[in-house]
C-alpha positions in Angstrom: 119.9 83.6 139.2 123.7 83.5 139.7 125.3 82.7 143.0 129.0 82.0 143.5 130.4 81.2 146.9 134.2 81.0 147.6 135.0 80.1 144.0 138.6 79.4 143.2 140.3 78.4 140.0 143.8 77.1 139.8 145.7 76.0 136.6 148.6 73.7 136.6 151.4 74.8 134.3 154.1 72.1 134.3 155.3 72.0 137.9 153.8 75.4 138.8 150.3 76.2 139.9 148.6 79.5 139.0 145.7 80.5 141.1 143.5 82.9 139.0 140.5 83.1 141.2 141.0 83.2 145.0 137.7 83.0 146.7 135.0 84.8 144.7 131.6 85.6 146.4 129.1 87.0 143.9 125.4 87.1 143.4 123.5 88.4 140.4 119.7 88.7 140.6 117.3 87.7 137.8 117.0 90.5 135.3 120.0 92.4 136.6 122.5 94.2 134.3 126.0 93.9 135.7 129.4 95.0 134.5 132.6 93.2 135.5 135.8 95.3 135.3 139.4 94.9 136.2 143.0 95.0 134.8 144.3 92.3 132.5 145.0 89.2 134.5 142.5 90.0 137.2 140.4 86.9 136.4 137.5 88.4 134.5 137.4 86.0 131.6 138.0 83.0 133.9 135.1 84.1 136.0 132.8 84.6 133.0 133.8 81.1 131.7 132.7 79.6 135.1 129.5 81.6 135.1 128.8 80.4 131.6 129.5 76.7 132.4 132.4 76.7 130.0 134.7 75.8 132.9 134.5 74.3 136.4 135.9 75.9 139.5 138.7 74.2 141.5 136.7 74.7 144.6 133.6 76.5 145.9 129.9 76.3 144.9 128.0 77.8 142.0 124.3 77.9 141.7 122.8 78.8 138.3 119.0 79.3 138.3 118.8 77.4 141.5 120.9 74.4 140.4 124.3 73.6 141.8 126.5 73.2 138.7 130.1 73.4 139.9 130.6 69.6 140.0 128.6 68.6 137.0 130.2 66.6 134.1 131.2 68.2 130.9 128.1 66.8 129.1 125.8 68.1 131.8 127.4 71.5 131.7 127.0 71.6 127.9 123.3 70.8 128.3 122.9 73.7 130.7 124.8 76.1 128.4 122.6 75.1 125.5 119.4 76.0 127.3 120.3 78.7 129.8 123.2 80.8 128.6 123.8 82.9 125.5 127.3 84.2 124.7 128.4 87.4 122.9 132.2 87.6 122.2 134.5 90.5 121.3 135.6 88.6 118.2 132.0 87.7 117.1 132.9 84.0 116.6 130.8 83.7 113.5 131.4 80.9 111.0 132.7 82.7 107.9 131.2 80.2 105.3 127.6 80.5 106.7 125.1 83.2 106.1 123.9 85.5 108.9 120.7 83.4 109.2 122.6 80.1 109.3 124.9 81.4 112.0 121.9 82.4 114.1 120.3 79.0 113.5 123.4 77.4 115.1 122.2 78.9 118.4 119.0 76.9 118.0 120.6 73.7 116.9 122.9 73.6 120.0 119.7 73.8 122.1 118.0 71.0 120.1 115.5 73.4 118.4 114.6 73.3 114.7 112.7 76.4 113.9 114.0 78.8 111.2 111.2 81.3 111.9 112.8 82.0 115.3 116.1 82.7 113.7 114.5 85.1 111.1 112.7 86.9 114.0 115.9 87.2 116.0 117.6 88.9 113.0 114.7 91.2 112.5 114.9 92.1 116.2 118.5 93.2 115.8 117.7 95.1 112.6 119.3 92.7 110.1 116.3 91.1 108.4 117.5 92.4 105.1 121.0 91.0 105.6 120.0 87.4 106.4 121.7 85.8 103.4 125.0 87.8 103.7 128.1 86.1 105.0 130.2 87.7 107.8 132.8 89.0 105.4 130.0 90.9 103.7 128.9 92.6 107.0 130.4 95.4 109.0 131.8 94.8 112.4 128.7 96.3 114.0 126.5 94.1 111.8 128.5 91.0 112.7 128.1 91.7 116.4 124.3 92.1 115.8 124.3 88.6 114.3 126.2 87.3 117.3 123.6 88.9 119.6 120.8 87.4 117.6 122.5 84.0 117.9 122.8 84.4 121.6 119.1 85.5 122.0 117.4 83.1 119.6 117.0 80.3 122.1 115.7 82.8 124.6 118.1 82.0 127.5 117.6 83.6 130.9 121.3 84.7 131.0 123.4 86.5 128.4 127.2 86.8 129.0 129.1 89.4 126.9 132.9 89.5 126.9 133.9 93.0 125.7 131.0 93.2 123.2 132.1 96.6 121.9 135.8 96.1 122.1 136.4 95.5 118.4 134.0 98.3 117.2 134.3 102.0 116.4 132.6 104.3 118.8 129.4 104.7 116.7 129.0 101.0 116.2 129.9 100.3 119.9 127.2 102.7 121.0 124.6 101.1 118.8 125.5 97.6 120.1 125.4 98.8 123.7 122.1 100.5 123.2 120.7 97.3 121.6 121.9 95.1 124.5 120.5 97.4 127.1 117.2 97.7 125.2 116.9 93.9 124.9 117.7 93.6 128.6 114.9 96.0 129.5 112.3 94.5 127.2 112.9 90.8 127.9 114.1 90.8 131.5 117.4 89.0 130.6 120.1 88.7 133.2 123.0 90.3 131.4 126.7 90.2 132.6 129.2 92.2 130.6 133.0 92.3 130.9 134.3 95.7 129.8 137.3 97.9 130.1 135.3 101.0 129.2 133.9 103.1 132.1 131.3 104.6 129.9 129.9 101.1 129.1 130.1 100.1 132.8 128.1 103.1 133.8 125.2 102.0 131.6 124.9 98.9 133.8 123.0 98.7 137.1 126.0 97.5 139.1 129.8 97.5 138.6 131.9 94.7 140.1 135.7 95.2 140.1 138.2 92.4 140.2 141.9 92.6 141.1 144.3 89.7 141.5 141.5 87.1 141.5 139.3 88.8 144.1 136.3 91.1 144.1 137.7 94.4 145.5 134.6 96.6 145.1 131.0 96.7 144.0 128.9 99.8 143.3 125.5 100.6 142.0 125.2 103.2 139.2 
């Protein structure tokens, strides 16, 4: 499903170059649940952005679902994101003026799908059918993250990328969100890649990949 070979990423900052990724080799099989860990500045978010087609590598090759995507145009990458990747962020990234249902429907609109019933069903699946007309400010942190998960799932992508999905939640809400993600992974066979600083979260995954200074330094199965 995901295959990266010798991926590098270098940013130009004025006259200085900053190499964030230094030759990443990584494969994730279809239906696998993987955690990516590492200290701040190790390249975790940059790597996730490349996996999610939000950014292109400086060099190396990246195959997503059998297609080489590392050299595609911005428009081509956007089209792949819309169909193949769902995102769950630490900060939820919900539009505050829209209801929970309308926020979930955005996930469909980006994929060119107009079917409110799918959005209603996605909210039901995450336990928020009765909160569909509430705006984010009227929802708890855990409920907002459930809306974000519904938005990521509604277009039924083969890959979900989660960047610290429990990072802004209390321990009870964080456990509920983690349980929901792992349950959805098991039920639907989604390929799920999570960035986390929490060893307890990582141990719920099938494999833990550790980064340091832009390199994969270890992998282990749990």
